[in-house]
N, C-alpha and C positions, 0 to 999 in steps of 0.2 A: 374883719369878717362881719358880714351883714346878717346872715341867717344861719341858723343851726339846721340839723338834719330834719327836725320835725316840720320845718317850713316846706321842704321838698316833699315830704310824705303827705302833708296836707294838700299840696298841689295835685298829687296823684289821686287822693280821695275826692277832691273837687272834680277832677276829670271824670271819674267813675260815676259819681252821683248825678252830674249833669247829663251823662250819657244814658244811664239806666232809668232816669225819671223818678218821680215821687213814689211809685208803687213797687220799685225794686228794692233789693237788700244787698249790701256788701257783706258777704260772709267772711272772707279773708282778704287781708291786704298786707303784703310784705314789701318793704322798700329797703334796698341796701344803699346807704349813703356813702359814696366813694370820695367825694370832694366837697369842700365847703362852698357856700354860696357867698361870693364876694360882691360888695356894692358895685353896681355897674354891669354885673353879669346879666346875660339874657338866657332865659330858659324856655324851651318848648317841650311840652308834655304831650305824649301821644300814646295811644294804646291800640292793641290789635287782639282780636279774639282768636285764640289758638285752639280752643276745643269747646264743644258744646255737648251737653249730656243731661240726663235726668238723674236726680239724687233723691233717694227715699230716706227720710229721717222721721222717726216717731210716727210712722203711718201716713205721712204727707209726702207727696211727690213734688219736687221742685225742679224747675227748668234752670239749669246752671250753665254758666260759661266761665272759662278760664281766660284771663286777659294778661298779655305781656305788656308791661309799661316801660317806656323809655323817657328819660328826662335829659334832653340834649342841651348843652350850653353853646355859646357862640363859637366855640372852637370845634364843635362837632363831636364832643365827648359825651358819652352816656354817663352822667355823673350820679344818677340815682336810678338804677334799673330796679324793676319790681315785678311782682306778680299779684294777681287778685282772682278771687272767685266771686262771681256776682250771681244772685238769684234774680231772674227776670219774671215779671208778671206774665200770666198766660190768660188768653181770652179776655183781656181788659179787666182782670181781677188782680188785685194787689197780692204780693207775697204774704202768705199767712204767717202771722207772728203770734206768739213767740216761737222761735226755732230752738228746739232742744239741743243740748251739747251733744 
């Protein structure tokens, strides 16, 4: 076995942070690791926005999107499906931090 589940989860996080840019914020990330990553495996990680909405937390309004993530191996299997919620910057302003629980 080459990589544990945390490796595939980090691939998903990398996909999101590259997509959202430096001024966004990953609010939630959940990855279900279904299969191990064996040496020689190929993985393609892709995401699709499935919902967009406004979320008000602590008096601040955030532009949020829900993302469905797929991690496909060379056999076409989704070996690490996941979901994420990302807060995106609005009007060229970064997401306001800290975000309360």
